[in-house]
Every structure is written in structure tokens, then in C-alpha cells.
Steps between C-alpha positions, in 0.01 A plus 500: 500500500186728492288216647734466799502886549124518494461205739753651741313832499172314577670297771657810660173685502315217687781474753412844649292456817158629513373685809130478560395670815762387744564173326805454269443236238772346293407318175732258320487420133618221285541555130521229231565610144547342155628662183340478155596322271788323688267344773195447266311643214147468638345657810443157644870406467615838633260483803612145575866612487433801719306284749798256519732792572259629770489158664885496522501840656257398762695176567815703540359726765274749322527881478722473185500475115551195286528503119401167343796295371 
């Protein structure tokens, strides 16, 4: 649950538009996460799982969060 809460806070903070001069800039974020030890016990396994989750977020339309499953 805490991973989802943190990811949501990050996502919400990046959704606020930035104003530079007279330009308004909107940034989108996609977050893929994995959880130790369920999704892997090595950094390599955890990064691969998080990368797979990130790929799914981007395929589904971006600007969201996906926890590896």
C-alpha cells in the first residue's frame, strides 16, 4: 500500500503545470514498480519487473502507475 501511496504522490506532483514565462508546460509521468521479495530478490530481477510494469503503463496510455504482477 505504501508503494502505491508514494507513486500516487509523485504522479500528482508531476501533473501540476509549470509556467515558464508565458508558456504553460504539462509533464506526464509513467511509473512502473516492483516489490521485494515478491517480484524478485536481486536488483536485476526487481528492475526487470519494474520495467515490464512501466511498459504496460505506456501501452495503456501513459500518465499512470502500474505495479508488477
